[in-house]
N, CA, C and O atoms as CSV, one atom per row, in Angstrom:
chain,resi,resn,atom,element,x,y,z
A,1,MET,N,N,0.844,-1.179,0.000
A,1,MET,CA,C,0.000,0.000,0.000
A,1,MET,C,C,0.890,1.244,0.000
A,1,MET,O,O,1.920,1.282,0.673
A,2,ARG,N,N,0.488,2.237,-0.747
A,2,ARG,CA,C,1.252,3.479,-0.840
A,2,ARG,C,C,1.055,4.339,0.406
A,2,ARG,O,O,-0.023,4.359,0.999
A,3,VAL,N,N,2.088,5.029,0.782
A,3,VAL,CA,C,2.012,5.971,1.893
A,3,VAL,C,C,1.407,7.267,1.368
A,3,VAL,O,O,1.898,7.805,0.376
A,4,PRO,N,N,0.357,7.785,2.004
A,4,PRO,CA,C,-0.239,9.044,1.556
A,4,PRO,C,C,0.771,10.188,1.631
A,4,PRO,O,O,1.624,10.225,2.518
A,5,LEU,N,N,0.660,11.110,0.694
A,5,LEU,CA,C,1.512,12.288,0.640
A,5,LEU,C,C,0.659,13.532,0.840
A,5,LEU,O,O,-0.330,13.738,0.136
A,6,ILE,N,N,1.043,14.350,1.794
A,6,ILE,CA,C,0.395,15.639,1.995
A,6,ILE,C,C,1.416,16.687,1.574
A,6,ILE,O,O,2.480,16.804,2.181
A,7,ALA,N,N,1.088,17.453,0.527
A,7,ALA,CA,C,2.016,18.459,0.003
A,7,ALA,C,C,1.367,19.831,0.045
A,7,ALA,O,O,0.200,19.998,-0.309
A,8,GLY,N,N,2.141,20.799,0.482
A,8,GLY,CA,C,1.679,22.178,0.495
A,8,GLY,C,C,2.361,22.954,-0.611
A,8,GLY,O,O,3.571,23.171,-0.564
A,9,ASN,N,N,1.587,23.378,-1.617
A,9,ASN,CA,C,2.103,24.178,-2.720
A,9,ASN,C,C,1.851,25.640,-2.386
A,9,ASN,O,O,0.701,26.064,-2.271
A,10,TRP,N,N,2.910,26.402,-2.232
A,10,TRP,CA,C,2.785,27.775,-1.760
A,10,TRP,C,C,2.427,28.766,-2.854
A,10,TRP,O,O,2.273,29.957,-2.583
A,11,LYS,N,N,2.293,28.293,-4.087
A,11,LYS,CA,C,1.979,29.179,-5.220
A,11,LYS,C,C,2.990,30.332,-5.255
A,11,LYS,O,O,4.196,30.092,-5.309
A,12,MET,N,N,2.514,31.566,-5.224
A,12,MET,CA,C,3.406,32.721,-5.304
A,12,MET,C,C,3.417,33.470,-3.972
A,12,MET,O,O,3.324,34.697,-3.927
A,13,TYR,N,N,3.534,32.695,-2.888
A,13,TYR,CA,C,3.565,33.259,-1.550
A,13,TYR,C,C,4.904,32.963,-0.882
A,13,TYR,O,O,5.523,31.936,-1.158
A,14,LYS,N,N,5.332,33.822,-0.040
A,14,LYS,CA,C,6.470,33.697,0.859
A,14,LYS,C,C,7.811,34.063,0.217
A,14,LYS,O,O,8.230,33.495,-0.792
A,15,THR,N,N,8.452,35.029,0.844
A,15,THR,CA,C,9.835,35.373,0.525
A,15,THR,C,C,10.736,34.361,1.224
A,15,THR,O,O,10.240,33.471,1.915
A,16,GLN,N,N,12.044,34.481,1.056
A,16,GLN,CA,C,12.969,33.570,1.731
A,16,GLN,C,C,12.827,33.670,3.252
A,16,GLN,O,O,12.790,32.648,3.938
A,17,GLY,N,N,12.749,34.870,3.770
A,17,GLY,CA,C,12.606,35.056,5.214
A,17,GLY,C,C,11.289,34.522,5.742
A,17,GLY,O,O,11.244,33.897,6.801
A,18,GLU,N,N,10.219,34.767,5.005
A,18,GLU,CA,C,8.902,34.262,5.410
A,18,GLU,C,C,8.877,32.736,5.371
A,18,GLU,O,O,8.274,32.094,6.231
A,19,ALA,N,N,9.538,32.164,4.368
A,19,ALA,CA,C,9.593,30.704,4.245
A,19,ALA,C,C,10.335,30.085,5.425
A,19,ALA,O,O,9.896,29.082,5.989
A,20,THR,N,N,11.456,30.687,5.790
A,20,THR,CA,C,12.243,30.179,6.914
A,20,THR,C,C,11.441,30.212,8.207
A,20,THR,O,O,11.459,29.248,8.972
A,21,LYS,N,N,10.745,31.300,8.455
A,21,LYS,CA,C,9.916,31.413,9.662
A,21,LYS,C,C,8.785,30.398,9.632
A,21,LYS,O,O,8.512,29.742,10.637
A,22,PHE,N,N,8.125,30.263,8.484
A,22,PHE,CA,C,7.023,29.318,8.360
A,22,PHE,C,C,7.494,27.898,8.675
A,22,PHE,O,O,6.842,27.177,9.431
A,23,VAL,N,N,8.621,27.501,8.098
A,23,VAL,CA,C,9.131,26.140,8.321
A,23,VAL,C,C,9.428,25.912,9.801
A,23,VAL,O,O,9.119,24.849,10.338
A,24,ALA,N,N,10.016,26.887,10.452
A,24,ALA,CA,C,10.324,26.750,11.885
A,24,ALA,C,C,9.052,26.498,12.687
A,24,ALA,O,O,9.049,25.674,13.602
A,25,ASP,N,N,7.983,27.193,12.354
A,25,ASP,CA,C,6.703,27.001,13.047
A,25,ASP,C,C,6.036,25.685,12.637
A,25,ASP,O,O,5.508,24.962,13.482
A,26,PHE,N,N,6.061,25.385,11.356
A,26,PHE,CA,C,5.356,24.237,10.786
A,26,PHE,C,C,5.908,22.903,11.289
A,26,PHE,O,O,5.146,22.014,11.670
A,27,VAL,N,N,7.216,22.770,11.288
A,27,VAL,CA,C,7.842,21.500,11.683
A,27,VAL,C,C,7.434,21.109,13.097
A,27,VAL,O,O,7.195,19.932,13.367
A,28,GLY,N,N,7.352,22.059,13.983
A,28,GLY,CA,C,6.921,21.764,15.347
A,28,GLY,C,C,5.476,21.318,15.436
A,28,GLY,O,O,5.114,20.542,16.320
A,29,LEU,N,N,4.652,21.803,14.524
A,29,LEU,CA,C,3.230,21.445,14.544
A,29,LEU,C,C,2.962,20.022,14.058
A,29,LEU,O,O,1.959,19.415,14.433
A,30,ILE,N,N,3.856,19.491,13.223
A,30,ILE,CA,C,3.589,18.170,12.642
A,30,ILE,C,C,4.510,17.075,13.166
A,30,ILE,O,O,4.529,15.976,12.612
A,31,GLU,N,N,5.268,17.348,14.216
A,31,GLU,CA,C,6.240,16.368,14.683
A,31,GLU,C,C,5.614,15.048,15.136
A,31,GLU,O,O,6.295,14.023,15.134
A,32,ASP,N,N,4.352,15.045,15.519
A,32,ASP,CA,C,3.700,13.809,15.957
A,32,ASP,C,C,2.843,13.157,14.872
A,32,ASP,O,O,2.181,12.151,15.126
A,33,VAL,N,N,2.854,13.721,13.675
A,33,VAL,CA,C,2.076,13.151,12.566
A,33,VAL,C,C,2.789,11.905,12.056
A,33,VAL,O,O,3.996,11.926,11.812
A,34,ALA,N,N,2.032,10.818,11.897
A,34,ALA,CA,C,2.617,9.553,11.441
A,34,ALA,C,C,1.770,8.954,10.327
A,34,ALA,O,O,0.588,9.269,10.192
A,35,GLY,N,N,2.386,8.093,9.536
A,35,GLY,CA,C,1.662,7.368,8.504
A,35,GLY,C,C,1.486,8.124,7.198
A,35,GLY,O,O,0.797,7.645,6.298
A,36,VAL,N,N,2.093,9.291,7.078
A,36,VAL,CA,C,2.026,10.071,5.847
A,36,VAL,C,C,3.390,10.701,5.573
A,36,VAL,O,O,4.185,10.913,6.489
A,37,GLU,N,N,3.642,10.993,4.320
A,37,GLU,CA,C,4.805,11.792,3.949
A,37,GLU,C,C,4.323,13.225,3.809
A,37,GLU,O,O,3.201,13.469,3.366
A,38,VAL,N,N,5.170,14.172,4.186
A,38,VAL,CA,C,4.821,15.584,4.104
A,38,VAL,C,C,5.870,16.286,3.251
A,38,VAL,O,O,7.069,16.062,3.419
A,39,ALA,N,N,5.414,17.135,2.337
A,39,ALA,CA,C,6.322,17.898,1.482
A,39,ALA,C,C,5.844,19.343,1.392
A,39,ALA,O,O,4.645,19.619,1.422
A,40,LEU,N,N,6.792,20.248,1.281
A,40,LEU,CA,C,6.489,21.652,1.056
A,40,LEU,C,C,7.055,22.052,-0.297
A,40,LEU,O,O,8.175,21.678,-0.645
A,41,CYS,N,N,6.278,22.813,-1.060
A,41,CYS,CA,C,6.661,23.222,-2.409
A,41,CYS,C,C,6.606,24.743,-2.515
A,41,CYS,O,O,5.602,25.304,-2.955
A,42,PRO,N,N,7.688,25.407,-2.110
A,42,PRO,CA,C,7.716,26.867,-2.157
A,42,PRO,C,C,7.977,27.354,-3.586
A,42,PRO,O,O,8.291,26.554,-4.467
A,43,PRO,N,N,7.849,28.661,-3.814
A,43,PRO,CA,C,8.234,29.197,-5.121
A,43,PRO,C,C,9.743,29.032,-5.314
A,43,PRO,O,O,10.484,28.871,-4.344
A,44,PHE,N,N,10.187,29.072,-6.556
A,44,PHE,CA,C,11.590,28.826,-6.871
A,44,PHE,C,C,12.535,29.716,-6.071
A,44,PHE,O,O,13.594,29.259,-5.641
A,45,THR,N,N,12.170,30.975,-5.866
A,45,THR,CA,C,13.058,31.911,-5.170
A,45,THR,C,C,13.280,31.535,-3.712
A,45,THR,O,O,14.248,31.999,-3.109
A,46,ALA,N,N,12.427,30.718,-3.133
A,46,ALA,CA,C,12.561,30.326,-1.731
A,46,ALA,C,C,13.008,28.872,-1.556
A,46,ALA,O,O,13.040,28.372,-0.431
A,47,LEU,N,N,13.349,28.192,-2.642
A,47,LEU,CA,C,13.742,26.784,-2.531
A,47,LEU,C,C,14.973,26.589,-1.657
A,47,LEU,O,O,14.956,25.736,-0.770
A,48,ALA,N,N,16.028,27.343,-1.874
A,48,ALA,CA,C,17.265,27.146,-1.120
A,48,ALA,C,C,17.060,27.436,0.365
A,48,ALA,O,O,17.518,26.670,1.213
A,49,ALA,N,N,16.385,28.521,0.683
A,49,ALA,CA,C,16.136,28.866,2.089
A,49,ALA,C,C,15.256,27.816,2.756
A,49,ALA,O,O,15.477,27.459,3.913
A,50,THR,N,N,14.266,27.327,2.032
A,50,THR,CA,C,13.372,26.310,2.582
A,50,THR,C,C,14.110,24.988,2.767
A,50,THR,O,O,13.900,24.295,3.762
A,51,ALA,N,N,14.970,24.638,1.819
A,51,ALA,CA,C,15.770,23.412,1.937
A,51,ALA,C,C,16.618,23.458,3.197
A,51,ALA,O,O,16.683,22.477,3.939
A,52,GLU,N,N,17.261,24.577,3.443
A,52,GLU,CA,C,18.106,24.721,4.634
A,52,GLU,C,C,17.270,24.631,5.909
A,52,GLU,O,O,17.669,23.980,6.874
A,53,ALA,N,N,16.121,25.280,5.909
A,53,ALA,CA,C,15.248,25.262,7.092
A,53,ALA,C,C,14.678,23.871,7.357
A,53,ALA,O,O,14.429,23.519,8.509
A,54,LEU,N,N,14.471,23.080,6.312
A,54,LEU,CA,C,13.907,21.736,6.459
A,54,LEU,C,C,14.941,20.675,6.804
A,54,LEU,O,O,14.578,19.559,7.178
A,55,ARG,N,N,16.212,21.002,6.686
A,55,ARG,CA,C,17.283,20.015,6.895
A,55,ARG,C,C,17.087,19.258,8.211
A,55,ARG,O,O,16.994,19.861,9.281
A,56,GLY,N,N,17.026,17.923,8.112
A,56,GLY,CA,C,16.892,17.067,9.277
A,56,GLY,C,C,15.484,16.945,9.842
A,56,GLY,O,O,15.279,16.277,10.855
A,57,SER,N,N,14.516,17.581,9.200
A,57,SER,CA,C,13.150,17.588,9.741
A,57,SER,C,C,12.311,16.384,9.322
A,57,SER,O,O,11.328,16.059,9.987
A,58,GLY,N,N,12.682,15.725,8.239
A,58,GLY,CA,C,11.858,14.644,7.709
A,58,GLY,C,C,10.792,15.126,6.750
A,58,GLY,O,O,10.093,14.311,6.146
A,59,VAL,N,N,10.649,16.443,6.594
A,59,VAL,CA,C,9.706,17.013,5.623
A,59,VAL,C,C,10.453,17.160,4.305
A,59,VAL,O,O,11.561,17.696,4.267
A,60,ALA,N,N,9.843,16.683,3.225
A,60,ALA,CA,C,10.475,16.728,1.913
A,60,ALA,C,C,10.296,18.105,1.269
A,60,ALA,O,O,9.365,18.846,1.583
A,61,LEU,N,N,11.207,18.416,0.369
A,61,LEU,CA,C,11.142,19.650,-0.408
A,61,LEU,C,C,10.730,19.304,-1.823
A,61,LEU,O,O,11.296,18.396,-2.431
A,62,GLY,N,N,9.761,20.010,-2.348
A,62,GLY,CA,C,9.324,19.803,-3.717
A,62,GLY,C,C,9.334,21.110,-4.487
A,62,GLY,O,O,9.389,22.191,-3.900
A,63,ALA,N,N,9.282,21.001,-5.786
A,63,ALA,CA,C,9.236,22.175,-6.653
A,63,ALA,C,C,7.856,22.279,-7.280
A,63,ALA,O,O,7.152,21.280,-7.428
A,64,GLN,N,N,7.482,23.476,-7.641
A,64,GLN,CA,C,6.186,23.702,-8.254
A,64,GLN,C,C,6.187,23.399,-9.750
A,64,GLN,O,O,5.147,23.106,-10.340
A,65,ASP,N,N,7.364,23.473,-10.345
A,65,ASP,CA,C,7.449,23.307,-11.795
A,65,ASP,C,C,8.822,22.749,-12.150
A,65,ASP,O,O,9.801,22.966,-11.435
A,66,CYS,N,N,8.875,22.031,-13.260
A,66,CYS,CA,C,10.133,21.458,-13.720
A,66,CYS,C,C,10.088,21.352,-15.244
A,66,CYS,O,O,9.132,20.810,-15.799
A,67,PHE,N,N,11.101,21.860,-15.910
A,67,PHE,CA,C,11.190,21.763,-17.366
A,67,PHE,C,C,11.769,20.405,-17.739
A,67,PHE,O,O,12.567,19.857,-16.979
A,68,TRP,N,N,11.403,19.858,-18.856
A,68,TRP,CA,C,11.768,18.487,-19.189
A,68,TRP,C,C,13.177,18.329,-19.756
A,68,TRP,O,O,13.667,17.203,-19.839
A,69,LEU,N,N,13.840,19.402,-20.146
A,69,LEU,CA,C,15.199,19.287,-20.669
A,69,LEU,C,C,16.223,19.586,-19.575
A,69,LEU,O,O,15.929,20.305,-18.620
A,70,GLU,N,N,17.426,19.029,-19.723
A,70,GLU,CA,C,18.465,19.181,-18.715
A,70,GLU,C,C,19.106,20.561,-18.711
A,70,GLU,O,O,19.572,21.015,-17.665
A,71,GLU,N,N,19.142,21.236,-19.848
A,71,GLU,CA,C,19.697,22.581,-19.919
A,71,GLU,C,C,19.362,23.188,-21.268
A,71,GLU,O,O,18.873,22.503,-22.166
A,72,GLY,N,N,19.630,24.478,-21.402
A,72,GLY,CA,C,19.406,25.151,-22.665
A,72,GLY,C,C,18.953,26.586,-22.457
A,72,GLY,O,O,18.836,27.061,-21.328
A,73,ALA,N,N,18.708,27.251,-23.545
A,73,ALA,CA,C,18.312,28.666,-23.528
A,73,ALA,C,C,16.795,28.777,-23.387
A,73,ALA,O,O,16.105,29.184,-24.322
A,74,TYR,N,N,16.289,28.416,-22.222
A,74,TYR,CA,C,14.855,28.431,-21.949
A,74,TYR,C,C,14.604,29.365,-20.768
A,74,TYR,O,O,14.577,28.941,-19.612
A,75,THR,N,N,14.424,30.624,-21.082
A,75,THR,CA,C,14.272,31.655,-20.064
A,75,THR,C,C,13.153,31.327,-19.091
A,75,THR,O,O,12.027,31.029,-19.489
A,76,GLY,N,N,13.486,31.388,-17.797
A,76,GLY,CA,C,12.497,31.181,-16.752
A,76,GLY,C,C,12.232,29.733,-16.390
A,76,GLY,O,O,11.477,29.464,-15.455
A,77,GLN,N,N,12.824,28.805,-17.096
A,77,GLN,CA,C,12.603,27.390,-16.815
A,77,GLN,C,C,13.624,26.869,-15.805
A,77,GLN,O,O,14.691,27.459,-15.633
A,78,VAL,N,N,13.295,25.770,-15.142
A,78,VAL,CA,C,14.179,25.148,-14.160
A,78,VAL,C,C,14.347,23.679,-14.524
A,78,VAL,O,O,13.366,22.950,-14.669
A,79,ALA,N,N,15.594,23.253,-14.669
A,79,ALA,CA,C,15.900,21.883,-15.077
A,79,ALA,C,C,15.846,20.931,-13.875
A,79,ALA,O,O,16.065,21.354,-12.740
A,80,PRO,N,N,15.559,19.656,-14.119
A,80,PRO,CA,C,15.515,18.672,-13.041
A,80,PRO,C,C,16.789,18.624,-12.203
A,80,PRO,O,O,16.710,18.550,-10.977
A,81,ARG,N,N,17.950,18.664,-12.831
A,81,ARG,CA,C,19.189,18.576,-12.054
A,81,ARG,C,C,19.405,19.801,-11.183
A,81,ARG,O,O,20.069,19.706,-10.150
A,82,MET,N,N,18.860,20.952,-11.570
A,82,MET,CA,C,18.932,22.147,-10.737
A,82,MET,C,C,18.096,21.948,-9.467
A,82,MET,O,O,18.491,22.367,-8.379
A,83,LEU,N,N,16.952,21.311,-9.624
A,83,LEU,CA,C,16.082,21.054,-8.476
A,83,LEU,C,C,16.692,20.030,-7.538
A,83,LEU,O,O,16.603,20.177,-6.319
A,84,VAL,N,N,17.305,19.002,-8.087
A,84,VAL,CA,C,17.999,18.008,-7.262
A,84,VAL,C,C,19.135,18.687,-6.502
A,84,VAL,O,O,19.352,18.404,-5.324
A,85,ASP,N,N,19.852,19.573,-7.166
A,85,ASP,CA,C,20.980,20.265,-6.561
A,85,ASP,C,C,20.566,21.104,-5.351
A,85,ASP,O,O,21.333,21.238,-4.398
A,86,VAL,N,N,19.356,21.667,-5.386
A,86,VAL,CA,C,18.897,22.509,-4.273
A,86,VAL,C,C,18.242,21.681,-3.165
A,86,VAL,O,O,17.949,22.207,-2.091
A,87,GLY,N,N,18.012,20.394,-3.419
A,87,GLY,CA,C,17.480,19.542,-2.356
A,87,GLY,C,C,16.122,18.927,-2.622
A,87,GLY,O,O,15.571,18.259,-1.747
A,88,CYS,N,N,15.576,19.132,-3.792
A,88,CYS,CA,C,14.278,18.527,-4.122
A,88,CYS,C,C,14.440,17.057,-4.443
A,88,CYS,O,O,13.458,16.379,-4.744
């Protein structure tokens, strides 16, 4: 049986500082939650800050969008390896 996933997609909300504060509050609220995987999906600009804030928490980091090519002249797109590099 698959483990349920609860993911929070932040859309276009939260700066890096707001993301860091949110994660600090959020992780404490879900520390007793069991039987599900939890992931947070901040906007691209807050991925690195959120990854650092989530380190060691057991909460996964996800991205809102991913381009299918590994690299190239695609303005505004984010490649899979870039997302892996930041911790997704």
